[in-house]
MIDRENFI-423126 format. One record per residue (C-alpha): residue in one letter; x, y, z. Coordinates in steps of 0.5 Angstrom, whole numbers, padded with zeros to 4 digits, always signed. Example, Ala and Ser with C-alpha at 12.3 -4.5 7.8 and 13.67 -1.06 7.14 Angstrom:
REM residues 2
A+0025-0009+0016/S+0027-0002+0014/
END
This chain:
REM residues 284
M-0135+0540+0162/K-0137+0534+0167/I-0136+0534+0174/K-0135+0528+0177/K-0129+0528+0182/I-0129+0534+0187/L-0123+0536+0191/A-0124+0541+0197/G-0119+0544+0201/I-0120+0544+0208/D-0116+0548+0213/F-0121+0547+0219/G-0121+0555+0220/Q-0127+0560+0220/A-0129+0558+0212/T-0129+0550+0213/E-0137+0550+0214/K-0138+0554+0208/V-0133+0550+0204/F-0136+0544+0206/S-0143+0546+0205/Y-0142+0548+0198/S-0137+0542+0197/L-0143+0537+0199/Y-0148+0541+0195/F-0144+0541+0189/A-0143+0533+0190/E-0150+0532+0191/A-0153+0535+0185/L-0148+0533+0180/K-0147+0526+0183/A-0140+0527+0184/S-0135+0524+0189/L-0132+0528+0194/T-0125+0528+0197/L-0123+0533+0203/L-0115+0535+0203/Y-0112+0538+0209/V-0105+0540+0208/I-0100+0541+0214/D-0096+0547+0210/Y-0088+0546+0210/L-0084+0550+0205/V-0078+0545+0207/T-0077+0538+0211/P-0079+0540+0218/P-0074+0538+0223/S-0074+0531+0227/Y-0076+0534+0233/I-0083+0537+0230/F-0085+0530+0228/P-0089+0529+0234/Y-0093+0535+0233/I-0094+0534+0226/D-0097+0527+0228/K-0101+0530+0233/E-0104+0535+0228/K-0105+0529+0223/R-0109+0525+0228/T-0113+0531+0230/A-0115+0532+0222/E-0116+0525+0221/K-0121+0525+0227/K-0125+0531+0224/F-0125+0528+0217/A-0128+0522+0220/L-0134+0526+0222/L-0135+0530+0216/K-0134+0524+0211/K-0140+0521+0215/K-0144+0527+0213/L-0142+0526+0206/E-0144+0518+0206/N-0151+0519+0210/A-0152+0524+0204/G-0150+0518+0199/I-0144+0521+0197/K-0137+0517+0196/A-0132+0521+0200/G-0125+0520+0201/S-0120+0524+0205/E-0112+0526+0205/V-0108+0529+0210/T-0101+0531+0208/V-0095+0535+0210/G-0091+0539+0205/R-0091+0545+0200/L-0098+0548+0199/H-0098+0548+0192/E-0095+0542+0190/S-0099+0538+0195/F-0106+0540+0192/K-0103+0539+0185/T-0101+0532+0187/E-0107+0530+0190/A-0111+0533+0184/E-0108+0529+0180/K-0108+0523+0184/V-0116+0523+0185/N-0116+0526+0178/A-0121+0532+0180/D-0125+0535+0175/M-0126+0541+0180/L-0123+0544+0186/V-0127+0548+0192/L-0123+0553+0196/G-0125+0558+0201/F-0122+0565+0200/R-0118+0570+0204/S-0114+0576+0201/H-0108+0580+0204/A-0107+0588+0203/L-0099+0587+0202/R-0098+0579+0200/R-0102+0574+0196/S-0106+0569+0201/S-0105+0562+0200/S-0112+0561+0197/E-0110+0567+0192/K-0103+0563+0190/L-0107+0556+0189/I-0112+0560+0185/K-0107+0563+0181/G-0102+0557+0181/L-0107+0551+0179/Q-0110+0551+0172/M-0116+0547+0173/P-0124+0549+0175/M-0125+0552+0182/L-0130+0554+0186/V-0128+0560+0190/V-0133+0560+0196/R-0133+0567+0199/G-0138+0573+0200/E-0143+0575+0204/K-0148+0570+0201/T-0144+0565+0204/D-0144+0568+0211/S-0150+0564+0214/V-0149+0558+0210/R-0150+0551+0213/N-0150+0544+0211/D-0157+0544+0209/S-0158+0551+0207/V-0154+0552+0200/K-0158+0554+0195/I-0156+0556+0188/R-0162+0559+0184/K-0159+0565+0180/I-0153+0564+0176/L-0149+0570+0173/C-0144+0569+0167/P-0140+0575+0165/V-0137+0574+0158/D-0133+0578+0153/F-0133+0574+0147/S-0126+0571+0149/E-0125+0563+0149/G-0125+0563+0156/S-0131+0566+0157/V-0134+0561+0152/K-0132+0556+0156/A-0135+0559+0162/L-0142+0560+0159/S-0142+0553+0157/V-0141+0551+0164/A-0146+0556+0167/R-0151+0553+0162/E-0150+0546+0165/L-0150+0548+0172/K-0156+0552+0170/D-0160+0545+0168/Y-0157+0541+0174/F-0159+0546+0179/F-0166+0548+0176/A-0163+0555+0176/K-0164+0562+0172/L-0158+0564+0168/D-0156+0571+0167/V-0151+0573+0162/I-0148+0580+0162/H-0143+0583+0157/V-0139+0590+0160/F-0135+0594+0155/P-0130+0598+0158/S-0131+0606+0158/H-0124+0607+0155/I-0126+0603+0149/I-0132+0609+0148/K-0126+0614+0149/K-0122+0611+0144/K-0127+0611+0139/I-0130+0618+0140/N-0126+0625+0137/K-0128+0632+0138/S-0133+0632+0132/M-0136+0626+0134/D-0143+0625+0137/K-0142+0621+0143/E-0149+0618+0144/K-0149+0616+0137/V-0143+0612+0138/V-0145+0609+0144/K-0152+0607+0141/E-0148+0604+0135/L-0143+0600+0140/I-0149+0597+0144/E-0152+0595+0137/H-0146+0592+0135/E-0144+0588+0142/T-0152+0586+0142/G-0151+0582+0136/R-0145+0579+0138/L-0148+0577+0145/S-0154+0574+0141/K-0150+0570+0137/I-0145+0567+0142/L-0152+0565+0146/K-0155+0562+0140/D-0149+0558+0139/S-0148+0556+0146/G-0156+0553+0146/I-0158+0559+0151/R-0165+0562+0150/E-0164+0567+0155/S-0163+0574+0153/G-0156+0577+0155/K-0155+0584+0158/I-0150+0590+0155/D-0147+0595+0160/E-0142+0600+0160/G-0137+0602+0165/E-0131+0598+0169/P-0133+0591+0168/Y-0132+0588+0175/K-0136+0594+0178/K-0142+0593+0174/I-0141+0585+0175/I-0141+0586+0182/S-0147+0591+0182/F-0151+0587+0178/S-0150+0581+0182/K-0152+0585+0188/E-0158+0588+0185/E-0161+0581+0182/D-0159+0577+0188/I-0154+0572+0184/D-0152+0566+0188/L-0146+0564+0183/I-0142+0567+0178/V-0138+0563+0173/I-0133+0567+0169/G-0127+0565+0165/A-0120+0566+0168/R-0117+0570+0163/G-0121+0575+0158/L-0119+0578+0151/G-0115+0584+0155/F-0110+0579+0159/I-0103+0580+0159/K-0099+0574+0156/G-0097+0569+0161/M-0102+0572+0166/I-0106+0566+0169/I-0112+0570+0172/G-0114+0576+0168/S-0115+0583+0172/V-0123+0583+0172/T-0123+0576+0175/D-0118+0577+0180/S-0122+0583+0182/L-0128+0579+0182/L-0125+0574+0187/K-0123+0580+0192/T-0130+0583+0192/S-0136+0578+0189/P-0142+0578+0194/C-0142+0570+0192/P-0138+0564+0190/V-0134+0564+0184/I-0133+0559+0179/V-0126+0560+0175/I-0126+0556+0169/H-0119+0556+0165/
END
């Protein structure tokens, strides 16, 4: 996958500097153009008496964008910006198509009782996305983003094979170390074991089988690194590994083998987006 045109969602909230910093870092490393998008979100056409306030908000956003674009141009990045009024999802979709974006960059918020705007965009727009979140991003500034370690979880689905290909490309762009992990869920072992079976033997055989599959997918993808096999709750093991190994970026397929037909985002990816200690790239 070639990333030559990046679209970044900017809301001028708390995550703005993080989103901008990662967008700049990727655009610079990948030699990509970068378009900044601010959406004044209205579900319906606003009444006429609101227009002066909207115009004021647009002018304020455009002034802020002018400063950000200056930083991008100083870094040698082709920059653009757009301030638009309308429904959030439709506005992002329209702008992504307009600039022919290869990747979308978003901040992430999660609400306990309802889907946040970022969650709606992640689940509604089926395109590669860099979701900027986690404690890894807390102290990030424009010149301090570094991606030295990339993690790609795989489950041998078509989506994870695509993610692995992207992870390999990013590894080369960032001169980073790539770790690949496959976690088989505990319930698979329980299904394979009955009272008369030796659990240790079953687990050993399963690990040997999965190790063979992982070695093959790595070889087929042109990756020399050896992968890691683990057992347990997939997203928890992935999070644990990310923290232990100080991972800077996770690259994962949007849907795995266990996804329910019609789902845009699989349960493991969804859980990762809410709990990951570092940014996550979701590959559709």
